[in-house]
DOZATOR-545590 format. One line per 4 residues: number of its first residue (from 1); their letters; for each residue x, y, z of N, C-alpha, C, CB. Coordinates in steps of 0.2 Angstrom, whole numbers, plus 5000, padded with zeros to 4 digits. Glycine has a CB too. Layout:
NUM> a> X,Y,Z,X,Y,Z,X,Y,Z,X,Y,Z; ...
//
This chain:
1> deak> 4906,5016,4846,4903,5011,4851,4897,5007,4847,4900,5014,4857; 4893,5011,4843,4888,5008,4839,4891,5003,4834,4884,5013,4835; 4897,5005,4831,4900,5000,4826,4903,4994,4829,4906,5004,4822; 4905,4995,4835,4908,4989,4839,4902,4985,4841,4912,4992,4845
5> elfl> 4897,4987,4843,4891,4983,4845,4889,4979,4839,4885,4987,4848; 4889,4983,4833,4886,4979,4827,4891,4974,4825,4886,4984,4821; 4898,4975,4825,4902,4970,4824,4902,4964,4829,4910,4972,4824; 4901,4965,4835,4900,4960,4840,4893,4956,4838,4899,4963,4847
9> sisd> 4888,4959,4836,4882,4956,4835,4882,4951,4829,4876,4961,4834; 4887,4952,4824,4887,4948,4818,4894,4944,4818,4887,4952,4812; 4897,4944,4824,4904,4940,4824,4904,4933,4822,4907,4941,4831; 4898,4930,4822,4897,4923,4820,4898,4922,4812,4891,4920,4822
13> ykdc> 4897,4928,4809,4897,4927,4801,4905,4927,4799,4894,4933,4798; 4906,4924,4793,4913,4924,4791,4915,4931,4789,4913,4920,4784; 4922,4932,4791,4925,4939,4789,4923,4944,4794,4924,4941,4782; 4919,4943,4799,4917,4948,4804,4920,4946,4811,4910,4950,4804
17> gtie> 4923,4950,4814,4925,4948,4821,4930,4952,4825,4928,4941,4820; 4934,4949,4828,4939,4953,4833,4942,4959,4830,4943,4948,4835; 4945,4958,4824,4949,4963,4821,4945,4970,4821,4952,4961,4814; 4939,4969,4818,4935,4975,4818,4933,4978,4825,4929,4974,4814
21> vyec> 4932,4974,4830,4931,4976,4836,4937,4980,4839,4929,4970,4841; 4943,4977,4838,4949,4980,4841,4950,4986,4837,4955,4975,4839; 4949,4987,4831,4950,4993,4827,4945,4999,4830,4948,4992,4820; 4939,4997,4832,4934,5001,4835,4937,5004,4841,4927,4998,4836
25> dylk> 4939,4999,4846,4942,5001,4852,4948,5006,4851,4944,4995,4856; 4952,5004,4846,4959,5007,4845,4957,5015,4843,4963,5004,4839; 4952,5016,4838,4950,5022,4836,4947,5026,4842,4946,5022,4830; 4943,5023,4846,4940,5026,4852,4946,5029,4856,4935,5022,4855
29> adkm> 4950,5024,4858,4956,5026,4862,4960,5032,4860,4960,5020,4864; 4961,5032,4853,4965,5037,4850,4962,5044,4850,4966,5035,4842; 4955,5044,4850,4951,5050,4851,4951,5052,4858,4944,5049,4848; 4951,5048,4863,4951,5049,4870,4958,5053,4871,4950,5043,4874
33> leng> 4963,5050,4868,4970,5052,4869,4971,5059,4867,4975,5048,4866; 4968,5060,4861,4968,5067,4857,4965,5072,4862,4965,5066,4851; 4959,5070,4866,4956,5074,4870,4959,5075,4877,4948,5072,4870; 4964,5072,4878,4967,5072,4885,4965,5068,4890,4967,5079,4887
37> eyds> 4961,5063,4888,4958,5058,4893,4963,5052,4893,4951,5056,4890; 4968,5054,4897,4974,5049,4897,4972,5042,4900,4980,5052,4900; 4969,5043,4906,4967,5037,4909,4963,5032,4905,4964,5038,4916; 4957,5035,4903,4952,5031,4899,4956,5028,4893,4946,5035,4897
41> arel> 4960,5032,4889,4963,5030,4883,4968,5024,4885,4967,5036,4880; 4972,5025,4890,4977,5020,4892,4973,5013,4894,4980,5022,4898; 4968,5014,4897,4964,5008,4899,4962,5004,4893,4958,5010,4903; 4959,5008,4888,4957,5005,4882,4963,5002,4878,4953,5010,4878
45> fvsi> 4968,5005,4877,4974,5003,4874,4977,4997,4877,4980,5008,4873; 4977,4996,4884,4979,4991,4887,4975,4984,4886,4980,4992,4895; 4968,4986,4885,4964,4980,4884,4965,4977,4877,4956,4983,4885; 4968,4981,4873,4969,4978,4866,4977,4978,4864,4965,4982,4860
49> adyr> 4981,4977,4869,4988,4978,4869,4991,4974,4863,4991,4976,4876; 4989,4969,4861,4992,4965,4856,4990,4967,4849,4990,4958,4857; 4985,4972,4849,4983,4975,4842,4987,4981,4840,4975,4976,4843; 4989,4980,4834,4994,4986,4831,4999,4988,4836,4989,4992,4829
53> dage> 4999,4994,4837,5004,4997,4842,5001,4999,4849,5008,5003,4839; 4995,4996,4850,4991,4998,4856,4996,4998,4863,4985,4994,4857; 5000,4993,4863,5004,4993,4869,5009,4999,4870,5009,4987,4869; 5011,5002,4864,5016,5008,4864,5011,5014,4866,5019,5008,4858
57> rake> 5005,5014,4863,5001,5019,4864,4999,5020,4871,4994,5018,4859; 4998,5014,4875,4996,5015,4882,5002,5018,4885,4995,5008,4885; 5008,5017,4883,5014,5020,4886,5014,5028,4885,5021,5017,4884; 5012,5029,4879,5011,5036,4877,5006,5040,4881,5009,5037,4869
61> cdyl> 5001,5037,4883,4996,5040,4888,4999,5042,4894,4990,5035,4889; 5003,5037,4897,5007,5039,4903,5012,5044,4902,5010,5032,4906; 5015,5044,4897,5020,5049,4895,5017,5056,4895,5024,5047,4889; 5012,5057,4891,5009,5063,4890,5006,5066,4897,5003,5063,4885
65> kasd> 5003,5061,4901,5000,5063,4907,5006,5065,4912,4996,5057,4911; 5011,5062,4912,5017,5063,4916,5020,5070,4914,5023,5058,4916; 5020,5071,4907,5022,5078,4905,5018,5084,4907,5023,5078,4897; 5011,5082,4908,5007,5088,4910,5009,5089,4918,5000,5085,4909
69> flkd> 5010,5084,4921,5012,5084,4928,5018,5088,4929,5013,5078,4932; 5023,5087,4925,5029,5091,4925,5028,5098,4924,5034,5088,4919; 5024,5100,4919,5022,5107,4917,5019,5110,4924,5017,5107,4912; 5016,5107,4928,5013,5109,4934,5018,5109,4940,5006,5106,4935
73> dsya> 5024,5107,4939,5029,5106,4944,5026,5100,4949,5030,5112,4948; 5022,5096,4947,5020,5090,4951,5025,5084,4950,5013,5088,4950; 5031,5085,4953,5036,5080,4951,5035,5073,4954,5043,5083,4954; 5032,5072,4960,5031,5066,4962,5026,5062,4958,5028,5066,4970
77> eale> 5021,5065,4956,5016,5062,4952,5019,5060,4945,5010,5066,4951; 5023,5065,4942,5026,5063,4936,5031,5057,4936,5030,5069,4933; 5035,5057,4942,5040,5052,4943,5036,5045,4943,5043,5053,4950; 5031,5045,4947,5027,5038,4947,5026,5036,4940,5021,5039,4951
81> lyeg> 5023,5040,4936,5022,5038,4929,5028,5036,4925,5017,5043,4925; 5033,5041,4925,5039,5039,4921,5042,5033,4923,5044,5045,4922; 5042,5031,4930,5046,5025,4932,5042,5019,4929,5045,5025,4940; 5036,5019,4927,5033,5014,4924,5034,5013,4917,5025,5014,4925
85> itdy> 5037,5018,4914,5038,5018,4906,5046,5020,4905,5033,5022,4903; 5050,5017,4909,5057,5020,4908,5060,5018,4901,5062,5017,4913; 5057,5013,4897,5059,5011,4891,5056,5015,4885,5058,5004,4890; 5052,5020,4887,5048,5024,4882,5052,5031,4881,5041,5025,4884
89> ldsa> 5053,5033,4875,5057,5039,4873,5062,5041,4879,5051,5044,4873; 5061,5047,4882,5066,5049,4886,5064,5049,4894,5068,5056,4885; 5060,5044,4895,5057,5043,4902,5062,5042,4907,5052,5038,4902; 5067,5038,4905,5072,5037,4910,5076,5043,4912,5078,5032,4907
93> dkvn> 5077,5048,4908,5080,5054,4909,5075,5058,4914,5082,5058,4903; 5069,5058,4912,5064,5062,4916,5063,5059,4923,5057,5061,4912; 5064,5053,4924,5065,5050,4931,5070,5053,4935,5066,5042,4931; 5076,5054,4932,5081,5057,4936,5080,5065,4937,5088,5057,4932
97> fcky> 5077,5068,4932,5075,5075,4932,5070,5076,4938,5072,5078,4926; 5065,5072,4938,5060,5072,4944,5063,5071,4951,5054,5067,4942; 5067,5066,4951,5071,5065,4958,5075,5071,4960,5075,5058,4957; 5078,5074,4955,5082,5079,4956,5078,5085,4959,5086,5082,4950
101> riaa> 5073,5087,4956,5068,5092,4958,5065,5091,4964,5063,5093,4952; 5063,5084,4966,5060,5083,4972,5065,5084,4978,5058,5075,4972; 5071,5081,4976,5077,5082,4981,5078,5090,4983,5083,5079,4979; 5078,5094,4978,5079,5101,4979,5073,5104,4983,5079,5105,4972
105> gyve> 5067,5101,4982,5061,5103,4986,5062,5101,4993,5055,5100,4984; 5065,5095,4994,5067,5093,5001,5072,5098,5005,5069,5086,5001; 5077,5100,5001,5082,5105,5003,5078,5111,5006,5087,5106,4998; 5074,5114,5001,5070,5120,5003,5066,5119,5010,5066,5122,4997
109> erky> 5064,5113,5011,5060,5111,5017,5064,5109,5022,5054,5106,5015; 5071,5109,5021,5075,5107,5026,5075,5100,5028,5075,5112,5033; 5072,5096,5024,5072,5089,5025,5078,5086,5021,5065,5086,5022; 5084,5087,5025,5090,5085,5022,5091,5078,5021,5096,5088,5026
113> eeaa> 5089,5074,5026,5090,5066,5025,5086,5064,5019,5087,5063,5031; 5080,5066,5018,5076,5064,5012,5080,5066,5005,5069,5066,5012; 5082,5072,5005,5086,5075,5000,5092,5071,4998,5087,5082,5001; 5096,5069,5004,5102,5066,5003,5101,5059,5000,5106,5065,5010
117> elyl> 5096,5056,5002,5094,5049,4999,5093,5049,4992,5087,5046,5003; 5089,5054,4989,5088,5055,4982,5094,5057,4978,5083,5060,4981; 5098,5062,4981,5105,5063,4978,5109,5058,4978,5108,5069,4982; 5109,5053,4983,5114,5047,4983,5111,5043,4977,5113,5044,4989
121> elgd> 5105,5042,4976,5102,5038,4971,5104,5040,4964,5095,5037,4971; 5104,5047,4963,5106,5050,4957,5113,5050,4955,5104,5057,4957; 5118,5049,4960,5125,5048,4958,5128,5054,4955,5126,5042,4953; 5130,5054,4949,5133,5060,4946,5129,5063,4941,5139,5057,4942
125> yves> 5122,5063,4942,5117,5067,4938,5118,5074,4940,5110,5064,4939; 5119,5078,4935,5119,5085,4935,5124,5087,4941,5113,5089,4936; 5122,5090,4946,5126,5092,4952,5124,5088,4958,5125,5100,4954; 5121,5082,4957,5119,5078,4963,5124,5077,4968,5116,5072,4961
129> sgkl> 5130,5075,4966,5136,5074,4970,5137,5080,4975,5142,5072,4966; 5138,5085,4972,5139,5091,4977,5133,5093,4981,5140,5097,4972; 5127,5092,4979,5121,5093,4983,5121,5088,4989,5115,5093,4979; 5123,5082,4987,5123,5077,4992,5128,5079,4998,5125,5070,4989
133> secy> 5134,5081,4996,5138,5083,5001,5136,5089,5005,5145,5085,4998; 5132,5094,5002,5129,5099,5006,5124,5097,5011,5126,5104,5001; 5120,5092,5009,5115,5089,5013,5119,5086,5019,5111,5084,5010; 5124,5082,5018,5128,5079,5023,5130,5085,5028,5134,5075,5021
137> gyig> 5133,5090,5025,5135,5096,5030,5129,5099,5034,5138,5101,5025; 5123,5100,5031,5118,5102,5035,5116,5097,5040,5112,5104,5030; 5116,5091,5039,5114,5086,5044,5119,5086,5049,5114,5079,5040; 5125,5087,5047,5131,5087,5053,5130,5093,5057,5138,5088,5049
141> dryi> 5128,5099,5054,5126,5105,5058,5121,5104,5063,5125,5111,5053; 5116,5100,5061,5110,5099,5065,5112,5095,5071,5105,5095,5061; 5117,5090,5070,5119,5086,5076,5123,5090,5080,5123,5080,5073; 5127,5095,5077,5131,5100,5082,5127,5104,5086,5135,5105,5077
145> lqkd> 5121,5106,5084,5116,5110,5088,5113,5106,5093,5111,5113,5083; 5113,5099,5092,5110,5094,5097,5115,5092,5102,5106,5089,5093; 5122,5094,5100,5127,5092,5104,5129,5085,5104,5126,5094,5112; 5127,5082,5098,5129,5075,5096,5135,5075,5091,5122,5071,5093
149> yvsa> 5140,5076,5094,5147,5077,5090,5149,5071,5086,5152,5080,5095; 5147,5065,5089,5149,5059,5085,5146,5059,5079,5148,5053,5090; 5139,5060,5079,5135,5059,5073,5137,5065,5068,5127,5060,5075; 5138,5071,5071,5140,5076,5067,5146,5075,5063,5141,5083,5071
153> gqyy> 5151,5072,5067,5158,5070,5064,5157,5065,5058,5162,5068,5069; 5152,5060,5059,5151,5055,5054,5148,5059,5047,5146,5050,5056; 5144,5063,5048,5141,5067,5042,5146,5071,5039,5135,5071,5044; 5150,5075,5043,5156,5079,5040,5161,5075,5036,5159,5083,5046
157> lkml> 5162,5069,5039,5167,5064,5036,5164,5062,5029,5168,5058,5040; 5157,5060,5029,5154,5059,5023,5155,5064,5018,5147,5057,5024; 5154,5070,5020,5154,5076,5016,5161,5077,5013,5152,5083,5020; 5166,5076,5017,5173,5077,5015,5175,5071,5010,5177,5077,5021
161> enke> 5172,5065,5011,5174,5060,5007,5172,5061,4999,5171,5053,5009; 5168,5065,4998,5166,5067,4991,5171,5072,4988,5159,5070,4991; 5177,5069,4985,5182,5073,4983,5180,5078,4977,5188,5068,4980; 5176,5075,4973,5173,5080,4967,5170,5086,4970,5168,5076,4963
165> wlsn> 5166,5085,4975,5163,5091,4978,5168,5095,4981,5157,5089,4983; 5172,5092,4985,5177,5096,4989,5182,5100,4984,5182,5091,4993; 5184,5097,4979,5188,5101,4974,5185,5107,4971,5191,5097,4969; 5178,5106,4970,5174,5112,4967,5172,5117,4972,5168,5109,4964
169> sfqv> 5172,5115,4978,5169,5120,4983,5174,5123,4988,5165,5116,4988; 5180,5121,4988,5185,5124,4993,5191,5125,4989,5186,5119,4999; 5195,5131,4991,5201,5132,4988,5206,5129,4993,5203,5140,4988; 5210,5124,4991,5214,5120,4995,5221,5124,4996,5216,5113,4992
173> etnr> 5223,5125,5002,5229,5129,5004,5235,5127,4999,5231,5128,5011; 5239,5131,4997,5244,5130,4993,5249,5125,4994,5248,5137,4992; 5251,5124,5000,5255,5118,5002,5252,5112,5003,5259,5120,5008; 5246,5111,5002,5242,5105,5003,5239,5102,4997,5237,5105,5009
177> dees> 5239,5096,4996,5235,5093,4990,5228,5091,4993,5239,5087,4987; 5224,5089,4989,5217,5088,4991,5217,5082,4996,5212,5086,4986; 5221,5077,4995,5221,5071,5000,5223,5073,5007,5226,5066,4997; 5228,5077,5007,5231,5079,5014,5225,5083,5017,5238,5082,5014
181> yinh> 5222,5087,5013,5217,5092,5016,5211,5087,5019,5214,5096,5011; 5209,5082,5015,5204,5078,5018,5206,5074,5024,5202,5073,5012; 5212,5072,5024,5215,5068,5030,5215,5073,5036,5222,5066,5029; 5217,5079,5035,5217,5084,5040,5210,5085,5043,5220,5091,5038
185> ksvl> 5205,5086,5039,5198,5087,5041,5196,5081,5045,5194,5089,5035; 5197,5075,5042,5195,5069,5045,5198,5068,5052,5197,5063,5041; 5204,5070,5053,5207,5070,5060,5203,5074,5065,5214,5071,5060; 5202,5080,5062,5198,5085,5066,5191,5083,5068,5197,5092,5062
189> ckkv> 5188,5079,5063,5181,5077,5065,5181,5071,5070,5177,5074,5059; 5187,5067,5069,5187,5061,5074,5189,5064,5081,5193,5057,5072; 5192,5069,5082,5194,5072,5088,5187,5074,5092,5199,5078,5088; 5183,5077,5088,5176,5079,5090,5173,5073,5094,5172,5083,5085
//
Protein backbone atom coordinates (compact mmCIF):
# COMPACT_ATOMS: atom_id res chain seq x y z
CA UNK A 1 0.00 0.00 0.00
CA UNK A 2 2.85 2.39 0.81
CA UNK A 3 4.50 1.70 -2.55
CA UNK A 4 1.23 2.34 -4.33
CA UNK A 5 0.78 5.65 -2.49
CA UNK A 6 4.31 6.66 -3.38
CA UNK A 7 3.76 5.88 -7.07
CA UNK A 8 0.49 7.81 -7.01
CA UNK A 9 2.16 10.82 -5.40
CA UNK A 10 4.81 11.01 -8.13
CA UNK A 11 2.62 9.95 -11.05
CA UNK A 12 3.16 13.34 -12.76
CA UNK A 13 6.82 12.51 -13.29
CA UNK A 14 8.02 10.83 -16.45
CA UNK A 15 8.12 6.99 -16.34
CA UNK A 16 6.05 6.80 -13.13
CA UNK A 17 2.41 5.99 -13.25
CA UNK A 18 -0.31 3.51 -13.77
CA UNK A 19 1.73 0.41 -14.52
CA UNK A 20 3.44 0.55 -11.16
CA UNK A 21 0.15 1.19 -9.36
CA UNK A 22 -1.45 -1.78 -11.16
CA UNK A 23 1.50 -3.96 -10.26
CA UNK A 24 1.14 -3.01 -6.59
CA UNK A 25 -2.57 -3.91 -6.68
CA UNK A 26 -1.81 -7.11 -8.57
CA UNK A 27 0.78 -8.25 -6.02
CA UNK A 28 -1.53 -7.33 -3.13
CA UNK A 29 -4.41 -9.30 -4.68
CA UNK A 30 -2.07 -12.23 -5.28
CA UNK A 31 -1.11 -12.23 -1.61
CA UNK A 32 -4.76 -12.05 -0.56
CA UNK A 33 -5.58 -15.01 -2.78
CA UNK A 34 -2.70 -16.95 -1.29
CA UNK A 35 -4.17 -16.27 2.17
CA UNK A 36 -7.64 -17.45 1.16
CA UNK A 37 -9.15 -13.96 1.11
CA UNK A 38 -11.06 -14.76 -2.09
CA UNK A 39 -13.57 -11.91 -2.07
CA UNK A 40 -11.02 -9.17 -1.41
CA UNK A 41 -8.58 -10.61 -3.93
CA UNK A 42 -11.30 -10.92 -6.55
CA UNK A 43 -12.41 -7.34 -6.02
CA UNK A 44 -8.86 -6.07 -6.49
CA UNK A 45 -8.22 -8.24 -9.57
CA UNK A 46 -11.48 -7.01 -11.12
CA UNK A 47 -10.44 -3.39 -10.53
CA UNK A 48 -7.35 -3.99 -12.69
CA UNK A 49 -8.92 -6.55 -15.05
CA UNK A 50 -7.02 -5.31 -18.12
CA UNK A 51 -3.63 -5.62 -16.43
CA UNK A 52 -1.67 -8.80 -17.09
CA UNK A 53 -3.93 -11.81 -16.37
CA UNK A 54 -5.95 -10.10 -13.62
CA UNK A 55 -9.26 -10.97 -15.30
CA UNK A 56 -8.40 -14.67 -15.22
CA UNK A 57 -7.12 -14.36 -11.67
CA UNK A 58 -10.51 -12.95 -10.63
CA UNK A 59 -12.09 -16.13 -12.02
CA UNK A 60 -9.52 -18.15 -10.10
CA UNK A 61 -10.73 -16.51 -6.89
CA UNK A 62 -14.30 -17.60 -7.59
CA UNK A 63 -13.15 -21.07 -8.59
CA UNK A 64 -11.14 -21.61 -5.40
CA UNK A 65 -13.96 -20.26 -3.23
CA UNK A 66 -16.45 -22.54 -5.00
CA UNK A 67 -14.07 -25.48 -4.50
CA UNK A 68 -14.03 -24.77 -0.77
CA UNK A 69 -17.84 -24.79 -0.76
CA UNK A 70 -17.76 -28.14 -2.56
CA UNK A 71 -15.49 -29.60 0.11
CA UNK A 72 -18.09 -28.56 2.70
CA UNK A 73 -20.97 -30.05 0.64
CA UNK A 74 -22.39 -26.52 0.19
CA UNK A 75 -23.54 -27.26 -3.35
CA UNK A 76 -25.90 -24.30 -3.82
CA UNK A 77 -23.18 -21.79 -2.90
CA UNK A 78 -20.64 -23.55 -5.11
CA UNK A 79 -23.12 -23.70 -7.99
CA UNK A 80 -23.71 -19.97 -7.86
CA UNK A 81 -20.00 -19.28 -8.24
CA UNK A 82 -19.32 -21.94 -10.88
CA UNK A 83 -22.20 -20.66 -13.02
CA UNK A 84 -20.44 -17.30 -13.23
CA UNK A 85 -17.22 -18.81 -14.57
CA UNK A 86 -18.31 -21.69 -16.84
CA UNK A 87 -15.48 -20.84 -19.24
CA UNK A 88 -12.81 -21.35 -16.53
CA UNK A 89 -11.12 -24.75 -16.22
CA UNK A 90 -13.72 -27.47 -15.44
CA UNK A 91 -16.35 -25.13 -13.98
CA UNK A 92 -19.01 -26.20 -16.51
CA UNK A 93 -18.63 -29.81 -15.32
CA UNK A 94 -18.77 -28.65 -11.70
CA UNK A 95 -22.07 -26.86 -12.46
CA UNK A 96 -23.57 -30.21 -13.50
CA UNK A 97 -22.06 -31.97 -10.49
CA UNK A 98 -23.55 -29.39 -8.10
CA UNK A 99 -26.98 -29.58 -9.74
CA UNK A 100 -26.88 -33.38 -9.50
CA UNK A 101 -25.98 -33.29 -5.80
CA UNK A 102 -28.64 -30.64 -5.08
CA UNK A 103 -31.23 -32.79 -6.85
CA UNK A 104 -30.17 -35.81 -4.79
CA UNK A 105 -30.67 -33.69 -1.66
CA UNK A 106 -34.15 -32.79 -2.83
CA UNK A 107 -34.95 -36.48 -3.26
CA UNK A 108 -33.80 -37.18 0.31
CA UNK A 109 -36.11 -34.36 1.47
CA UNK A 110 -38.93 -35.81 -0.69
CA UNK A 111 -39.05 -32.64 -2.79
CA UNK A 112 -39.52 -34.63 -5.97
CA UNK A 113 -40.77 -31.76 -8.14
CA UNK A 114 -37.64 -29.69 -7.45
CA UNK A 115 -35.42 -32.72 -8.00
CA UNK A 116 -37.18 -33.57 -11.27
CA UNK A 117 -36.64 -30.03 -12.53
CA UNK A 118 -32.88 -30.29 -11.98
CA UNK A 119 -32.61 -33.82 -13.37
CA UNK A 120 -34.49 -32.65 -16.46
CA UNK A 121 -31.97 -29.80 -16.91
CA UNK A 122 -29.10 -32.26 -16.56
CA UNK A 123 -30.34 -34.47 -19.40
CA UNK A 124 -28.03 -37.45 -19.77
CA UNK A 125 -25.53 -36.39 -17.10
CA UNK A 126 -24.52 -39.48 -15.09
CA UNK A 127 -27.79 -41.18 -14.04
CA UNK A 128 -30.02 -38.10 -14.31
CA UNK A 129 -32.40 -39.66 -16.79
CA UNK A 130 -33.14 -42.58 -14.51
CA UNK A 131 -33.39 -40.34 -11.46
CA UNK A 132 -35.85 -38.14 -13.34
CA UNK A 133 -38.10 -41.12 -14.05
CA UNK A 134 -37.91 -42.21 -10.42
CA UNK A 135 -39.02 -38.72 -9.35
CA UNK A 136 -41.94 -38.89 -11.79
CA UNK A 137 -42.90 -42.21 -10.21
CA UNK A 138 -42.78 -40.75 -6.70
CA UNK A 139 -44.85 -37.76 -7.80
CA UNK A 140 -47.35 -40.13 -9.40
CA UNK A 141 -47.52 -42.12 -6.16
CA UNK A 142 -48.31 -38.94 -4.25
CA UNK A 143 -51.19 -38.18 -6.57
CA UNK A 144 -52.52 -41.72 -6.09
CA UNK A 145 -52.57 -41.15 -2.32
CA UNK A 146 -54.51 -37.94 -2.95
CA UNK A 147 -56.91 -39.88 -5.22
CA UNK A 148 -55.97 -37.62 -8.15
CA UNK A 149 -55.68 -40.45 -10.64
CA UNK A 150 -55.49 -38.25 -13.74
CA UNK A 151 -52.41 -36.40 -12.47
CA UNK A 152 -50.90 -39.68 -11.26
CA UNK A 153 -51.40 -41.19 -14.71
CA UNK A 154 -49.71 -38.20 -16.34
CA UNK A 155 -46.62 -38.65 -14.19
CA UNK A 156 -46.55 -42.41 -14.69
CA UNK A 157 -46.70 -41.80 -18.44
CA UNK A 158 -43.77 -39.39 -18.18
CA UNK A 159 -41.89 -42.06 -16.25
CA UNK A 160 -42.62 -44.69 -18.88
CA UNK A 161 -41.69 -42.41 -21.78
CA UNK A 162 -38.07 -42.58 -20.66
CA UNK A 163 -37.09 -45.73 -22.56
CA UNK A 164 -33.46 -45.67 -21.38
CA UNK A 165 -34.56 -45.78 -17.75
CA UNK A 166 -37.23 -48.34 -18.51
CA UNK A 167 -34.84 -50.76 -20.17
CA UNK A 168 -32.39 -50.45 -17.28
CA UNK A 169 -35.01 -50.76 -14.56
CA UNK A 170 -37.43 -53.46 -15.62
CA UNK A 171 -37.16 -56.95 -17.04
CA UNK A 172 -39.44 -56.90 -20.06
CA UNK A 173 -41.55 -60.03 -20.45
CA UNK A 174 -40.16 -62.48 -22.99
CA UNK A 175 -42.94 -62.13 -25.52
CA UNK A 176 -43.00 -58.33 -25.45
CA UNK A 177 -40.55 -55.80 -26.71
CA UNK A 178 -40.02 -52.50 -24.89
CA UNK A 179 -42.34 -50.55 -27.17
CA UNK A 180 -45.31 -52.85 -26.60
CA UNK A 181 -44.57 -52.82 -22.85
CA UNK A 182 -44.68 -49.01 -22.81
CA UNK A 183 -47.90 -48.99 -24.84
CA UNK A 184 -49.45 -51.53 -22.46
CA UNK A 185 -48.57 -49.40 -19.40
CA UNK A 186 -49.79 -46.22 -21.13
CA UNK A 187 -53.17 -47.81 -21.78
CA UNK A 188 -53.41 -48.84 -18.14
CA UNK A 189 -52.60 -45.29 -16.98
CA UNK A 190 -55.15 -43.79 -19.37
CA UNK A 191 -57.84 -46.09 -17.99
CA UNK A 192 -57.13 -44.77 -14.51
